[in-house]
N, C-alpha and C positions, 0 to 999 in steps of 0.2 A: 504494500500500500504506500509506503514512504517513497519508494522508487518512482512509482507512477506519479505522485504529487510533485516530486522534484522535476521530473521530465515535463509535466504540464506547466509548472511555474517557469521553467527554463525557456520554453517556447514562448510563453506569454511575455516574459521579460524581454526577450529578443525582439518581439514584434513591437513592443512599446518603445524600445530604444530606436528601432528603425523609423518609426513614425515621428518620434521627437526630433531626430536628426534631419529627416526629410522636411518637416515643418520649419525648422530653423533655417535651413538652406533656402527654401522658397521665400520665407519672410525677408531674409537678408538680400536676396536677389531683387525682390520687388522694391524694397527700401532703397537699395543702392541705385537701381535704375531711375527711380523717381528723383533722387538727389543729383546723380552724376550724368544722366542721359547717355551712358556709355555701356555697350554690351560687354566690352572687355572687363571693365570694372565690375559689372554685374556678375560675370562668371567668377572672377577672383574673390569677390565678397561672398558669393554663394559657397565657394570652397571653404571659407573660414566661418561661415554661417553664424553661430551664436556669438563668436568673438566679435564679429562686425556689429551685431545688434547691440551688444553691451557697450562697445566703443561709441556707437552712435548715440546711445542713451546718455552716456557720461559726458561726452565732449562736444556734441553738436546740439546745442539747445537754442 
């Protein structure tokens, strides 16, 4: 029983992490394009995802 629960939680945890990273990348790309109007910067900031969002929140007010 314990092994089954660990496997289910492992799969669920992996799915949540994938969704969180994907959402952060999309949010960073949209924010970056609206500010910079550059596809190159949009892709770079999408790669750094949550780091760009935190940077934007702290330093671009």
